[in-house]
C-alpha positions as CSV (number, residue, x, y, z in Angstrom):
1,M,-28.0,24.7,-18.1
2,A,-26.1,27.1,-19.3
3,I,-22.9,24.8,-20.6
4,T,-24.1,23.1,-24.4
5,I,-22.5,20.0,-25.6
6,R,-21.2,21.5,-29.1
7,K,-21.4,18.1,-31.2
8,K,-20.0,17.2,-34.7
9,A,-21.7,15.6,-37.4
10,K,-18.6,12.8,-37.1
11,P,-17.5,13.4,-34.6
12,Y,-13.3,12.0,-34.7
13,N,-12.5,8.9,-33.0
14,P,-8.9,8.3,-32.6
15,F,-9.5,4.9,-31.2
16,P,-11.7,3.2,-33.6
17,E,-10.8,-0.1,-32.4
18,I,-12.4,0.7,-28.9
19,P,-15.9,-0.6,-28.9
20,D,-18.1,2.8,-27.9
21,P,-21.7,0.7,-30.1
22,F,-24.3,3.0,-27.5
23,G,-21.7,6.3,-28.6
24,Y,-21.9,6.8,-24.6
25,G,-17.5,6.8,-24.9
26,Q,-17.8,9.7,-27.6
27,R,-20.5,11.3,-25.5
28,A,-18.2,11.4,-22.1
29,V,-15.4,12.6,-24.3
30,D,-17.6,15.6,-25.6
31,F,-18.4,16.5,-22.4
32,L,-14.8,16.7,-20.8
33,R,-14.1,19.2,-23.8
34,S,-16.8,21.1,-23.6
35,L,-15.9,22.2,-20.0
36,K,-13.3,24.7,-18.9
37,H,-10.0,24.8,-16.4
38,P,-9.0,27.9,-14.1
39,K,-5.2,27.0,-14.5
40,S,-5.7,25.9,-18.2
41,R,-3.9,27.6,-21.5
42,L,-6.1,26.1,-24.0
43,A,-8.0,28.8,-25.9
44,G,-11.0,30.0,-23.3
45,R,-9.0,27.4,-20.9
46,G,-10.8,24.5,-22.6
47,F,-10.0,21.1,-20.1
48,Q,-7.0,19.6,-21.3
49,L,-7.7,16.1,-22.8
50,D,-4.5,14.7,-24.1
51,P,-5.1,11.0,-25.8
52,W,-3.9,9.1,-23.4
53,Q,-6.5,11.0,-21.2
54,E,-9.5,10.4,-23.7
55,E,-8.4,6.1,-24.4
56,I,-8.9,5.8,-20.7
57,I,-12.2,7.8,-20.9
58,R,-13.2,5.7,-24.5
59,R,-12.4,2.4,-22.5
60,I,-15.3,2.7,-19.3
61,Y,-17.3,4.1,-21.0
62,G,-17.8,3.2,-24.2
63,P,-18.1,-1.0,-24.2
64,C,-21.2,-2.3,-22.5
65,D,-23.4,-5.4,-23.2
66,E,-26.6,-5.3,-25.3
67,H,-28.9,-3.6,-23.7
68,G,-26.7,-0.3,-23.6
69,N,-25.2,-1.6,-19.7
70,R,-21.4,0.1,-19.2
71,I,-18.9,-3.6,-19.1
72,V,-16.7,-1.5,-16.0
73,R,-17.3,-0.8,-13.2
74,N,-14.1,-0.5,-11.4
75,V,-10.9,1.4,-12.7
76,V,-8.0,1.0,-10.8
77,M,-5.7,4.1,-11.9
78,L,-2.0,4.1,-10.4
79,L,-0.6,7.4,-11.8
80,P,2.7,8.8,-10.5
81,R,2.0,12.5,-9.1
82,G,2.2,15.1,-11.4
83,N,0.4,14.3,-14.0
84,R,-3.0,15.6,-13.7
85,K,-5.4,12.7,-11.9
86,T,-6.7,15.0,-9.5
87,S,-8.8,16.7,-12.7
88,L,-9.4,13.2,-14.1
89,G,-10.8,12.4,-11.4
90,A,-12.4,16.1,-10.7
91,A,-14.1,15.8,-13.9
92,L,-15.6,12.8,-13.8
93,A,-17.3,13.2,-10.6
94,L,-18.6,16.2,-12.9
95,L,-19.6,13.3,-15.4
96,H,-22.1,11.9,-13.1
97,T,-23.5,14.9,-11.1
98,L,-23.5,17.1,-14.2
99,G,-22.8,14.9,-17.3
100,P,-25.0,12.7,-19.3
101,E,-24.5,10.3,-16.7
102,A,-26.2,11.8,-14.3
103,V,-28.4,9.9,-12.4
104,P,-31.3,12.6,-10.3
105,G,-31.1,12.6,-7.1
106,G,-27.4,10.5,-8.1
107,E,-25.0,10.1,-5.0
108,V,-21.3,11.1,-6.2
109,L,-18.5,11.0,-3.9
110,C,-14.7,12.3,-3.4
111,A,-12.9,9.8,-1.3
112,A,-10.1,9.9,0.2
113,A,-8.0,8.9,3.8
114,D,-8.6,12.5,5.7
115,R,-10.2,16.0,5.1
116,K,-8.0,17.6,3.3
117,Q,-7.2,15.3,0.4
118,A,-10.9,14.4,0.0
119,K,-11.8,18.2,-0.3
120,I,-8.0,18.4,-3.1
121,A,-10.1,16.3,-5.7
122,F,-14.0,18.1,-4.1
123,A,-11.8,21.6,-4.9
124,E,-10.8,20.8,-8.0
125,A,-14.9,20.1,-9.1
126,E,-15.8,23.4,-7.7
127,G,-12.7,25.2,-9.4
128,I,-13.8,24.0,-13.3
129,L,-17.3,24.6,-12.3
130,M,-16.4,27.8,-11.4
131,A,-14.3,28.5,-14.7
132,G,-17.7,28.0,-16.7
133,D,-21.1,29.6,-16.6
134,T,-22.4,26.8,-14.9
135,E,-25.7,27.0,-12.6
136,V,-26.0,25.0,-9.8
137,W,-27.9,24.0,-6.2
138,R,-26.5,24.0,-3.4
139,K,-28.4,22.9,-0.2
140,G,-30.7,25.4,1.3
141,Q,-30.2,27.9,-0.9
142,A,-32.2,29.2,-4.3
143,A,-30.2,28.5,-8.1
144,R,-26.4,30.3,-8.3
145,R,-24.5,30.6,-10.9
146,F,-20.5,30.2,-10.8
147,D,-18.8,33.1,-11.1
148,A,-16.3,35.6,-9.7
149,A,-18.3,37.2,-7.7
150,N,-19.6,34.6,-6.1
151,A,-16.3,32.6,-5.5
152,V,-16.5,34.1,-1.7
153,K,-19.9,32.8,-1.3
154,L,-19.4,29.5,-1.8
155,Q,-16.4,28.7,0.4
156,E,-19.4,28.8,3.0
157,Y,-19.9,25.0,2.3
158,K,-17.2,22.9,3.1
159,N,-18.1,19.6,1.6
160,R,-21.2,18.9,-0.2
161,I,-22.6,20.3,-4.1
162,T,-26.3,20.0,-5.0
163,F,-27.1,20.1,-9.0
164,P,-30.3,20.9,-10.7
165,D,-32.0,16.9,-10.9
166,G,-30.8,16.1,-7.0
167,S,-27.8,14.9,-7.9
168,V,-25.3,14.9,-4.8
169,L,-21.1,15.2,-5.4
170,E,-20.1,15.2,-1.8
171,A,-16.1,14.7,-0.3
172,L,-16.0,12.2,2.9
173,S,-12.5,10.7,4.8
174,N,-11.5,7.8,5.5
175,D,-10.6,9.4,9.2
176,A,-14.6,10.4,10.1
177,A,-17.5,9.3,11.8
178,S,-19.2,6.7,9.7
179,Q,-20.4,6.9,6.9
180,H,-22.7,4.0,6.9
181,G,-26.3,3.8,4.8
182,R,-24.1,5.6,1.5
183,T,-25.7,4.8,-3.0
184,P,-23.4,6.0,-4.7
185,V,-24.0,5.7,-8.2
186,F,-20.4,6.8,-9.0
187,A,-17.0,7.0,-5.9
188,L,-14.0,8.2,-6.7
189,V,-11.5,7.4,-4.5
190,D,-7.8,9.8,-3.9
191,E,-4.5,8.4,-2.6
192,L,-5.7,4.7,-1.2
193,H,-2.1,5.1,-0.7
194,A,-1.9,6.3,2.6
195,W,-5.7,4.7,3.5
196,K,-4.7,3.2,7.1
197,K,-8.1,1.8,7.5
198,R,-10.8,0.5,5.2
199,E,-13.9,0.9,7.2
200,L,-15.3,3.5,4.3
201,W,-13.7,1.7,1.7
202,D,-15.7,-1.6,2.2
203,V,-18.9,1.1,2.6
204,I,-18.4,2.6,-0.3
205,R,-17.9,-1.5,-2.5
206,T,-20.5,-2.1,-0.7
207,G,-22.7,1.2,-1.0
208,L,-22.2,1.0,-4.8
209,V,-23.6,-2.3,-5.1
210,K,-27.2,-1.5,-4.2
211,V,-27.8,0.4,-7.8
212,P,-27.5,-0.5,-11.1
213,N,-24.8,0.8,-13.9
214,S,-22.7,2.1,-10.9
215,L,-19.2,3.0,-11.4
216,L,-15.8,3.0,-8.8
217,V,-12.4,4.5,-9.5
218,V,-8.9,4.6,-8.1
219,I,-6.9,7.1,-8.6
220,T,-3.4,6.8,-6.8
221,T,0.4,6.6,-6.4
222,A,1.9,3.7,-5.5
223,G,3.1,3.3,-1.6
224,R,4.5,1.0,0.8
225,G,4.7,-2.3,2.4
226,Q,2.5,-5.3,0.9
227,E,0.1,-4.9,4.4
228,N,-2.9,-2.8,3.0
229,I,-5.8,-2.5,0.7
230,A,-3.9,-0.4,-1.4
231,F,-1.7,-3.3,-2.3
232,D,-4.5,-5.3,-2.4
233,I,-6.4,-3.9,-5.2
234,V,-4.3,-2.0,-7.4
235,D,-1.8,-6.3,-6.7
236,Y,-5.4,-8.0,-8.3
237,A,-6.0,-5.0,-10.7
238,R,-2.2,-7.1,-11.8
239,K,-3.2,-9.6,-13.0
240,V,-6.3,-9.2,-14.3
241,A,-3.9,-7.0,-17.0
242,R,-2.5,-10.0,-16.3
243,G,-4.9,-12.5,-18.1
244,E,-4.1,-13.7,-14.4
245,V,-8.1,-13.5,-13.8
246,H,-10.4,-13.2,-15.8
247,D,-13.0,-10.0,-14.9
248,P,-13.9,-7.5,-17.9
249,A,-15.3,-5.2,-15.6
250,T,-12.4,-4.2,-13.7
251,L,-10.3,-1.6,-16.2
252,P,-6.5,-1.7,-15.0
253,I,-4.4,1.2,-15.9
254,L,-1.2,0.7,-14.2
255,Y,1.9,3.4,-15.6
256,E,4.7,1.8,-12.6
257,T,7.8,0.8,-13.4
258,S,10.7,-2.2,-12.0
259,P,11.8,-2.2,-8.6
260,D,15.8,-2.7,-10.5
261,A,15.0,-0.2,-12.8
262,D,17.4,2.8,-13.9
263,W,15.6,5.7,-11.4
264,Q,18.0,8.3,-13.5
265,D,16.7,7.4,-17.1
266,E,14.5,10.0,-18.3
267,A,13.1,7.0,-20.8
268,V,11.7,5.7,-17.7
269,W,10.7,8.3,-16.7
270,R,9.1,9.1,-19.9
271,A,7.6,5.4,-19.6
272,A,6.0,6.3,-16.5
273,N,4.2,9.5,-16.9
274,P,1.9,9.0,-19.6
275,G,2.2,13.5,-19.2
276,M,5.7,14.2,-19.9
277,Q,4.9,14.0,-23.7
278,F,1.9,16.9,-23.4
279,G,4.0,19.1,-20.5
280,Y,3.4,18.1,-16.8
281,P,4.6,17.1,-14.5
282,D,8.0,19.6,-15.5
283,L,11.2,17.6,-16.9
284,G,13.4,20.4,-15.1
285,G,12.3,19.5,-12.0
286,L,12.1,16.0,-12.2
287,R,15.8,16.2,-13.3
288,Q,16.3,18.8,-9.8
289,L,14.6,15.9,-7.5
290,A,17.2,13.2,-9.2
291,R,20.3,15.3,-8.9
292,E,19.3,16.1,-5.4
293,A,18.2,12.6,-4.8
294,A,21.7,11.2,-6.1
295,E,22.2,11.1,-2.9
296,R,20.4,11.4,-0.3
297,P,18.6,7.8,-0.7
298,A,15.6,8.9,1.4
299,D,15.0,11.1,-1.3
300,R,16.0,8.6,-4.0
301,E,12.8,6.6,-2.7
302,A,10.4,9.3,-2.8
303,F,11.5,9.5,-6.1
304,R,10.7,6.1,-7.3
305,Q,7.5,5.5,-5.9
306,L,5.9,9.1,-6.5
307,H,7.1,9.8,-9.6
308,L,8.0,6.0,-10.9
309,N,5.5,4.6,-9.1
310,V,7.6,1.5,-7.7
311,W,5.6,0.3,-5.2
312,L,8.8,0.3,-2.0
313,G,8.8,-1.3,1.6
314,H,7.4,0.1,5.0
315,S,10.7,1.6,5.8
316,S,12.7,4.6,4.1
317,D,15.9,3.0,4.9
318,P,15.0,-0.7,4.2
319,F,17.4,-3.5,5.9
320,V,16.8,-5.3,2.0
321,D,15.4,-4.7,-0.9
322,M,12.0,-6.6,-0.6
323,P,11.6,-8.3,-4.1
324,T,15.1,-10.0,-2.9
325,Y,13.2,-11.5,0.4
326,D,10.8,-12.2,-2.2
327,K,12.7,-14.9,-3.3
328,G,12.3,-17.4,-0.4
329,A,9.0,-17.3,-0.4
330,A,8.9,-20.9,-1.3
331,A,6.5,-22.7,0.5
332,F,7.8,-26.1,2.7
333,H,6.8,-28.4,5.2
334,L,7.8,-28.4,8.4
335,S,7.3,-32.5,9.6
336,E,10.2,-32.5,6.2
337,L,12.5,-31.0,9.4
338,E,11.3,-32.7,13.1
339,G,14.6,-34.8,13.7
340,Q,16.9,-32.5,12.4
341,P,19.7,-30.0,14.8
342,C,17.0,-26.7,15.0
343,W,17.8,-23.0,17.1
344,L,14.8,-20.9,18.2
345,G,15.3,-17.0,18.9
346,V,12.5,-16.3,21.7
347,D,11.7,-12.5,21.2
348,L,9.0,-11.3,24.8
349,S,7.1,-9.1,23.9
350,S,5.7,-5.6,26.2
351,N,2.2,-5.1,25.9
352,S,1.7,-3.8,23.4
353,D,4.2,-6.0,20.9
354,L,3.9,-9.2,19.2
355,T,6.1,-11.9,20.5
356,V,7.6,-14.6,18.7
357,I,9.5,-17.7,18.5
358,V,11.6,-18.1,15.3
359,A,13.4,-21.9,14.6
360,A,16.2,-21.8,12.1
361,W,17.8,-24.7,10.7
362,R,20.8,-24.9,8.5
363,D,20.1,-25.8,4.8
364,G,23.3,-26.6,3.0
365,E,26.6,-25.6,3.7
366,D,25.8,-21.3,4.2
367,G,21.5,-21.6,4.2
368,Y,19.2,-21.3,6.6
369,I,15.3,-22.5,6.2
370,V,12.9,-20.2,9.3
371,H,9.9,-20.5,10.4
372,P,8.0,-18.3,13.4
373,W,5.8,-19.1,15.8
374,F,3.6,-15.2,16.8
375,F,1.3,-14.4,19.6
376,C,-0.8,-11.5,20.3
377,P,-3.1,-10.7,23.5
378,A,-6.7,-11.8,22.3
379,D,-8.2,-8.6,23.2
380,N,-9.2,-6.0,20.8
381,L,-7.7,-7.5,18.5
382,Q,-9.6,-5.3,16.5
383,R,-8.0,-2.4,17.5
384,R,-4.7,-3.7,17.1
385,A,-5.4,-4.0,14.1
386,D,-6.7,-0.5,12.8
387,R,-3.2,1.0,15.2
388,D,-1.2,-0.4,13.4
389,G,-3.0,-1.2,9.7
390,V,-2.4,-4.0,9.7
391,A,-5.2,-8.0,9.1
392,Y,-3.7,-9.8,12.7
393,P,-7.5,-10.7,12.9
394,L,-7.5,-12.4,9.4
395,W,-3.7,-13.5,9.9
396,A,-4.8,-15.1,13.1
397,D,-7.8,-17.1,11.3
398,Q,-5.5,-18.3,8.4
399,G,-3.4,-19.3,11.4
400,F,-0.3,-17.3,11.1
401,I,-1.1,-15.5,14.7
402,E,-2.5,-17.4,17.9
403,P,-4.1,-14.6,20.2
404,T,-3.7,-15.8,23.7
405,P,-6.5,-14.5,26.6
406,G,-6.1,-11.2,28.1
407,N,-4.8,-8.1,26.8
408,V,-1.3,-8.8,27.3
409,V,0.1,-11.9,25.6
410,D,0.6,-15.1,27.7
411,F,3.5,-16.3,28.1
412,R,2.5,-19.6,30.0
413,A,1.0,-20.2,26.4
414,V,5.1,-19.1,24.9
415,E,6.6,-21.6,27.4
416,E,4.1,-24.1,26.3
417,T,5.1,-23.9,23.0
418,I,8.3,-23.9,23.3
419,R,8.3,-27.3,24.8
420,E,6.1,-28.7,21.9
421,I,8.6,-27.5,19.0
422,C,11.7,-28.8,21.4
423,V,9.5,-32.1,21.2
424,R,9.0,-32.4,18.1
425,F,12.3,-30.7,16.4
426,D,15.9,-31.2,17.9
427,V,16.7,-28.3,19.1
428,R,19.6,-27.3,20.2
429,E,19.6,-23.6,21.6
430,I,17.4,-21.4,22.5
431,A,18.3,-18.1,22.6
432,F,16.1,-15.4,24.9
433,D,16.6,-12.1,24.8
434,P,17.0,-11.7,28.4
435,H,14.3,-8.6,29.2
436,L,10.7,-9.4,31.1
437,A,12.3,-13.4,29.9
438,R,14.0,-14.7,33.5
439,N,10.9,-16.6,34.6
440,M,10.8,-18.4,31.8
441,L,14.4,-19.3,30.2
442,N,14.7,-20.3,34.3
443,N,11.9,-22.2,34.3
444,L,13.5,-23.8,30.8
445,L,16.9,-24.3,32.4
446,E,15.1,-26.6,35.6
447,D,13.7,-28.5,33.3
448,G,17.3,-29.9,31.5
449,F,16.2,-27.2,28.1
450,P,18.9,-25.9,26.5
451,A,18.5,-22.2,27.5
452,V,20.7,-19.5,26.6
453,E,20.4,-15.5,27.2
454,M,21.5,-13.4,24.5
455,R,21.4,-10.3,24.8
456,Q,20.5,-7.0,22.1
457,G,23.7,-5.0,22.5
458,W,26.0,-4.7,19.6
459,V,28.0,-6.7,20.8
460,T,26.4,-10.0,19.7
461,M,23.5,-8.2,17.0
462,A,25.7,-6.6,14.5
463,P,26.8,-10.5,13.1
464,A,24.0,-11.7,13.9
465,I,22.3,-8.9,11.8
466,K,25.1,-9.2,8.9
467,E,24.4,-13.0,9.1
468,L,21.0,-12.5,8.4
469,E,22.0,-9.9,5.5
470,R,24.5,-12.3,4.1
471,A,21.9,-15.0,3.5
472,I,18.7,-13.5,2.5
473,V,21.3,-11.0,-0.3
474,G,22.9,-14.5,-1.3
475,G,18.6,-16.4,-2.1
476,R,20.3,-18.8,1.4
477,F,16.8,-17.3,3.6
478,R,14.2,-19.7,3.3
479,H,10.8,-18.2,5.0
480,G,8.1,-19.7,3.1
481,G,6.4,-16.8,2.6
482,H,4.9,-15.7,6.4
483,P,3.0,-12.6,6.0
484,V,3.4,-11.6,9.8
485,L,7.5,-12.2,9.5
486,R,7.9,-10.5,6.1
487,W,5.7,-7.3,7.3
488,N,7.8,-7.4,10.1
489,F,10.5,-7.4,8.1
490,D,9.5,-4.5,5.7
491,N,9.7,-2.6,9.0
492,I,12.7,-2.2,9.2
493,A,14.8,1.2,9.7
494,V,18.7,0.1,9.2
495,E,20.8,2.7,11.5
496,T,24.6,2.2,10.6
497,D,27.4,3.7,13.0
498,K,30.8,4.3,11.9
499,A,32.4,0.8,11.3
500,G,29.5,-0.4,9.2
501,N,28.1,-2.1,12.1
502,K,24.5,-2.1,11.3
503,S,21.8,-2.0,13.9
504,F,17.6,-2.7,13.7
505,H,14.9,0.0,14.0
506,K,11.0,0.0,13.3
507,G,10.6,2.6,10.8
508,K,7.4,4.1,12.5
509,S,6.7,4.0,16.1
510,R,3.3,1.5,15.4
511,D,5.7,-0.6,13.1
512,R,6.5,-3.7,14.3
513,I,10.5,-5.5,14.0
514,D,9.8,-8.7,16.4
515,G,9.7,-11.4,14.1
516,A,13.5,-9.5,12.2
517,V,14.5,-9.7,15.6
518,A,14.1,-13.3,16.5
519,A,14.8,-14.5,13.0
520,A,18.3,-12.3,13.3
521,M,19.1,-14.8,16.8
522,A,17.8,-17.8,16.0
523,V,20.0,-17.5,12.3
524,A,23.1,-16.6,15.1
525,R,22.5,-19.4,16.6
526,A,22.6,-21.9,13.7
527,A,25.2,-19.9,12.3
528,T,27.7,-21.3,14.7
529,G,25.7,-24.3,15.9
530,E,27.9,-26.4,14.8
531,D,31.0,-24.9,13.5
532,P,34.1,-24.6,16.0
533,R,34.4,-21.6,14.5
534,S,32.3,-18.3,15.8
535,I,30.5,-15.6,13.8
536,Y,32.5,-13.3,16.8
537,D,35.9,-14.6,15.9
538,S,35.2,-14.7,12.0
539,E,37.6,-12.4,9.5
540,D,34.0,-10.5,9.2
541,R,33.8,-9.8,11.8
542,P,32.0,-6.0,13.0
543,E,35.4,-2.9,13.3
544,G,34.8,-1.6,16.9
545,L,33.2,-4.9,18.2
546,L,34.8,-5.9,21.8
547,I,35.0,-9.9,22.7
548,F,34.0,-11.0,25.7
């Protein structure tokens, strides 16, 4: 091989506290330092391995058991944009194909959400090879040297490099066809926060356990929402970091910012961006982005997510901060509420949306307790989960959603549930959005149930949304942490008119907000249920509304 590792007689280790009984950590550091990078400003275009990166390498490869097996099997690296995580990941991929961690014939994967993203880390590894003087094998070719003269020919091969010992480096995307049968020895999972499906993730995870001493490295920026693979993986790493879970095989490397931190404080920027003291990301560029973000809320949220690693809600214009919403997640038992006055909000769905009943109880003088019942079609439950990017089948198994037979929601099951709720609780009103509800509303009225219409225009919903917002922000909204309801609230994008009236909209076309709408309806009816005054007649009534 043309790449040579220049070993020192007594290599300097600036991290003596990290165990390295077999010298594998030092060996990995030496290999990465032997590489070249086409954009490097170091002498000879040497690969820049800064101290914070070197510490990560030593923590991955140094600690071993008495047999020399690496202890770390999973690395979860949460890094803001601009901290050269792609270069580091590509170098690790070469460590396992060309370097001392290579296994003859081993399969090394660079996986990402789509083809374009998957090619980035692969192209970075290819660029590092081309910057050096290294022989590699490509499928169907004799040995060639990576040099400038061969650069055009290299582009003919899209996503696979084969090395002299048979090791393979390949780029895979989560939006490609099924990849079952993979047996990777090393997998770099890039920008996991952007993965909408988990099929490739499951293939990689189950494939890694087929071979000994395999390694998974997840490198991602912060994402949005909690109903995705990335949040589950990062949250598990947080638990390991806090000591709540004992898992020596998982190494959490989490550079993230508290949601309530001052996003304009440059000290916060430096704490979240370990490369900043070495010149990346560019401080002047961040300052310019921050100046613009101060005037544009959507840019501010993007700045917090991508440059400070604040995990955000789904919506770019959220109704409430989800950490504030989560303060109402303490569990309660419905049996404690039996016999107490109760108000229902019902949002019946079209074919693609959820149908939901939300019950609201008064909690003290100015608080509320809510509980939802969600319904969805049983047919194609997994397809709907893939479409919306959430775990409908799991939620159904856990009892958070009731699947009804067929490919549309069975309104008979919904009506029967309303009747059962009325038997169990002291239901004072059942508020319906009249769209799609005419038959059910008439059926209930004929049998003496207190069904009423609650139209979804500004006049009705703006004060309802205002009362709901007051309750959540004031810590007076208890929801028990119901995951589907939380997802619905997390999806809300708010539109505000010139008079300050707010309305709910979906953050994206696939998002569901039905539970939040029904919660606003139920809370509004509960707010007026035991008070002769109406929220529509109060001094805080939104301007511009006509009272009928």
